[in-house]
Structure formats: structure tokens, C-alpha cells
N, C-alpha and C positions, 0 to 999 in steps of 0.2 A: 924696374922699380924695386926698391928695397922691400923686405918683408914688412907687411902692413897688417896689424891685428884686425883691421876692419875688413880685410879682403880674405876670402876663403881660398885655400889652395886648390880645391876641386869640389864637385858636388858631393863627394863622399863625406865632407865635413858637415853636410846638412842632415845626415842620418841620425835619427833619434831626437829626443827632446820635443816630441810632438805635443800639441796642445790638448788640454782637457776642457771640453766645452759643455756647459750646462744644457740639457735638453728641456725645452720649455713647453711647446705646444703639443707634441706627440704624446707626452706623458701627463697631460693636463689633468686627467681624471684618475691617475694612478696614485697609489700610496707610496711615499718615499721621495727622495731627491735623486735625480738621474743625470749622469754625466757621460759623454761620449769621449773615448780616447781616439782621436782622429789621426789614424796612421797614414791617411792619404797625404799628410803634410811632409812625409819623407820624400826625397827627390825622385824616387821611382814610384811614388804614389801608393805604396803599400808597406805593411809591417815586415814584409820579406826582405826589405833592404837591410834590416838589422842582422838577420842571420847570414845573408850573403856576405856582408863585409866581415862579420865576426868569424865565420868559419873559414873564409879564404885567408884572412890575416893570421888566424891561428895555425892554419896549414903551412903558411909561409914561415912562421916562427919555429915550427917543429921541423922544418926542412922537407916536408912532404911535397910542397908545391914550389917549383923552381921556375926561373925565367924561361919562356918558350913552351911551357907545359900547356896541356889542354884540360879545361874543366868540363866535366860531364855531369848532367843532372836530370832527374825526372821532375816534371812540374805540371801543374794545371794552368800555369801562365805567369803568376805573380813572382814566384821564386825565380823562374827563368829570366824574367825581365831584370830583376835585381842582380842576378849573377852576371847576365850579359853586360849590364851597366858597369859593375865593378871590374869585369874582365876587360872592357874597353879602356878604362882608365889605367889599369895595372898592366895591360899588354898581354893578356892571355887569350888563347883561342877558346871558344865556347860552343859546346854541342848540347842540345836540349832534346830530350824525349818528352813529347807533349801529348796529353790526353786529347782525343778527338772531341771531347766534351767542352774543351776550351773554346771561348768565343773567337770568331775570326779576327776581332779587334786585337785580342791578345797575341794571336799567332803572327799577325802582320807587324806588331810592335817588336816582337822577338827578332824577326828577320831584319827590321830596320836597324836594330842595335847590333847587327853583324853576326848574330848567332846562326849556326847551322841547325835546322829544326827537323826532327822526325816526328810526324803526327801518327800516333798509335791508337788503335781502337779502344774506346773507353770501357765497353761492357764485356770484357773478358777477364778471366781470373788472373790474379797477380802472377801465378807461375806459368801462364800461357806465354810462349815465346814471342808473341806479338804485343804483349802488354808493355807499357812504357817502363815498368820496372825491369823487365827482362831485356828490353832493347838497350837501355842505359847500361846494364851490367855487361851485356855482350860487347858493346862499343868500348867500354873501359878495358875489357880483356884484350880486345883487338888492337887498340891504339896505344902505342908505346909513349910513355911520358904523359899519361892522362891521370887525372884525379877525379874520382867519383864522389860528389858531395854527399849523396844518399841521405837527404834531410829526414826521411821517415825513420831512420835507424841511427841517427847521429846525436849523441848526447850534447854536442855543442849547440844544437838547435835550441835546447832548453836553456843552456848557459847564457846564450845571447840575450834572452828575455829576462832571465834571473838578474843579470848584471845591468840591464838598461831599462826595459819597460816596467818591471816591478818597482824598482826604486823611484822611477818617475811618478808612478801612480800614487805611491805612498806619500811622496813629498807634495804632490799637487793637491792631495786631499787632506794634508796636514795630519796624516795617520788616522783619518776618520772614516775611511772606506769600510763598509760593512759587507758588501757583496761585489763579486766580480762575475760578469757574464761575458763569455768569450766562446767563439766557435772553435771546434776541434777538428782538424784535418790531420796534419802530421802530429799535432798535439804540443808542439814546441812552445807556441805562444802562451797558451793557457797554463801549461806546466811550469814554465819559467817564472811567470808572474805569480802563480799560486805558491810556489816554493818560497819566494821572497816575502809575499804578504803573510803567509802562514808563520814564517819565522818572526815577523814583527808582531803579529796578533793571531794566534791560532783560532780565534773565533770568527775571522773573516770567512764568509761562505763563498766557495768557488763553484760556479755553475757552468757546465759545459753545454754547448749546443751541438746537436747531432741531426743528421738527415734521416728521413724515412727512406730505407734502402741501404742503410749503413749498419755495421755490426757493433759500433763503438758503445752505445748506451747499454745494449744487452750484455756485452762483455764486462762492462764496469759493474753491472749488477749481479752477474752470475759467475764471472771468470770463465765462461764457456764461449768458444767461438761457434756461433750458430749460423751456418751457411743459409738457412731458411730466411734470415733477416736481409739477405743481399738481393737487391733487384735494382734495375736502372732508375736513376733520378737525375735531375737537371742541374742542381746547384753545384758550382765549381768550387773546389777548395774546402769542402765541408764533408765530414764523415769519411769512411773508408770501407773497403772490402777485405782489409787485413788489419792486424793489430800492430801499430807502429810502436817501437820501443822508445820513441821520442815523446810518448805520452806517459806521464807519471800519474797513473790512476789513483794512487794513494793520496794525492794532494787535492783531488777533485771530489766534491761532496755529492753532486748529482748531475745528471744529464737531462736535458729537455729536447725532445725531437720536434722538428718543424717541417712543414710541407714546402714543396717547390713553389706552389701557387701563392700561398700566403706570404712567403718570404719575398717574392718578386713584387707583390703589391706593397708590402711594407717598405721596401727600398724606395719605391716611387713616393710613398707617403712621407718618408723622411725628407726627401728633396723638396716636396711641396710645403711641408710644415716647418722644417728647421733650416732650410736653405743649404743643407749639406748633401752634395751630389755623391752618394755612396754606392758601393758595389753590392753584389748579390748577397755575400755573406754578412754584410752589415744589416741588410734587411732581415736575414735569418736570425741574427743576434737580437734585433729589436723585436721580432715576432716572438722569440722565446721569452723576452721580458714581458710582453703583453700577456702571453699565456700564463706565465708564473704569477703576474699580478692578479689575473682573473681567478687563480687558484688560492689567493690569499697568502702568497709567499712573503710579501713585503709589508712593513709597517711604516707609518709616517716619518719616523725618525731615522730610517735607513738611508744610507748613501750608497747608491748602486752605480758602479762604473761598468759601462758597456764598451767593449772594444769594437770599433769600426775598422776593419782591416784594410780596406782599399777604396779606390775611387770609382765613380760610376762611368767614367769615360771608357773603361774596358768592357762595358756591357751595352754599348749602343746598338749592337746587332742582336741583342737578346732582350733583357728585361726592360730596356728603354725604347725598344722597337715595338710599336703597336702591332705591326705585322707578325712578329715573332710571338707576341703574347696571344694574339688570336689563334695562331697555328697550334699553340699549346693548349688551347681551350681555357685560357686564363681570363678572358673577358666575357662577362655576361652583358646583357643589353645596356645596363646602366654604365658599366665601365667603357664600353665602346662609344657611347654617346659622349661621355666625359673626355675621352681621348681625342675627340674631333675638335681640336681647339685652334686649328690653323685655317685662316681664310685667305684666299688668293684674290687680289683686286685686279680686274682686267680692264 
């Protein structure tokens, strides 16, 4: 068939231009107008599709990545899936070093996409030879013709969102956005969007979301790396035990920390109230919004955009599993009773 503008060449043409959706019920008693940037509408169901395609194509343009090469990356799951998807279409081998904190759903999907997966212990220091940072670096050194994406320290991570997500949000709000709330892991999403929005209007307030157990908020406030801030936590893709250079701290006005438990419940609440089946970090972003609203951060005229990074299907064995929630101690008696909503007819 001849080239048809109504037919896409591949799923890569679906990346970006995700919808901005008004939040109605979950923010009913909040001051301000709230909108979710629904990144699950990307073909790989997360915002990481944007950086995977952008960084790989930029590496191709620069001659760094050539046919037959192998792409290596560290990931909590979403970036890995996006890189595996792009690699399948473009014909590259894909090797991923994954945190053991990643859900079984994510790891299974990576294998399904043809990636070779190394599962590394989550709760070790970044310079430990078993960490997924160290394993990816070692594999890159050992494998000839390999390219290490290194999203935590890659400026292109920021560029991808500066050139796509930021302009989309500005256009979708007709330039009336007053606040951006986004989770910070690598920092690329929030930093790229922040740079663009601040260029359009320096008064736009950029709020990062961090996890208890992460060093990011403390570092932003003191410029000191405090190891005492680091301890195990459950949320995937949020916070860090190191300082990524893909985070532009100068563009971020403040950070709000959230807990594992409240973020998990908030994700479930988003699904029930808004019909958006979101992932763990989306729950974290919305929990931060709730806390900020309770502190009086917003006023009625504000337009707050909240980035929902991924889809809930990757957390069926975690936050959407009643068994897992009970094992974490996240259900009190009321929650347990509410969760028992299935009846079997015999």
C-alpha cells in the first residue's frame, strides 16, 4: 500500500502528545484547578518512551549507535520497557540491569520484549559492584559495540522533556499553568518540563515529589549529600540514593516527600474516583498535591498540572494486590473490609 497519512509507520509515531485531563472528584475539596498529564497514553504506557526514543535517535544522529550494536541501561522498569520497545523496532540488542524493587510484572514485560535482564539488589549503595549502576557499567565495558544510555547522568534525558512534554503542557493550558507537580527519580521529566515552562513564565512554580528514604529533597535544600537520609522504601522510580546530574535543581522551587503507604492508597483512590488506572508514582504525585493543599499551597485561581508517569498494569503484583498491601501493613481493618469486593457464586 502506498504511504498513507492516516496510517502510522510504527508504534514509535505514537510517542508524545499525551492528553491533559481535568481531575474532578479526587480534588473536589481542594483549592485550585487540577489537571493530570496522562503519560500512560504513550505506546509503552509511560513517560519513559519519550527519553528512550529521543536518546537513541540522538545517538544514531551522532554516530554513537550503529546497526548491530547493543543498548545497555539501568532501570526500575519503565525506561527498560521503553528502550526494549524502541530496540525491537530499530533492530538493536537490549540488556537491562534492573532493581530488585521492580515489580514482577515489569520484569516479565521486559523479558517478553526480548531484553536480557539482570536483576540486582535494590538496597545496596550505588558504588557496590552488585548495584544496577555498577552492573550496567561493567557490562558496557565488557561488551564490544555497546552503548550505555545512563539516564541518571544524561543531559539528553532533560532535553527530551524540554522539547516535547514542556511545550505540550504550555499549549494544552493556553499558557495558564501556575504549578507543575512531578515526581523526581532521574529528574529528567521534571527538569525538562521546568526549564521550558520557566522560560515561558518564570512565575510558574515547580514542585518535585521525593520519597522518604531518598536524599533528593535534603540535597535540594542544603546542597549536602546526607547518607543518613537513605533507607529502604518501596516506591519504584521515585527518589534516589545518589544525586543524578539529570536533575536541574535550579529549576525546581521545592520538594515534597511522600510515604509508601499513602502513595499506594492514593493510586487506588485515583482509579476509583477518576477512572484513571495509574501507577505507584502517580499516586505519589497526587499524595504530594493533597499534602500541599492541606498546607495552603494553592489558591482557587491556580492551575495545577500533575504528571501521572505510568499505567497501573505494571503494579498488579504490588499496590493493586490486596495480598501485597496486607503484607506491607498498608491495610487497616477498614481497608481490608473495603477490599473484599469479589463474591463467588457456586
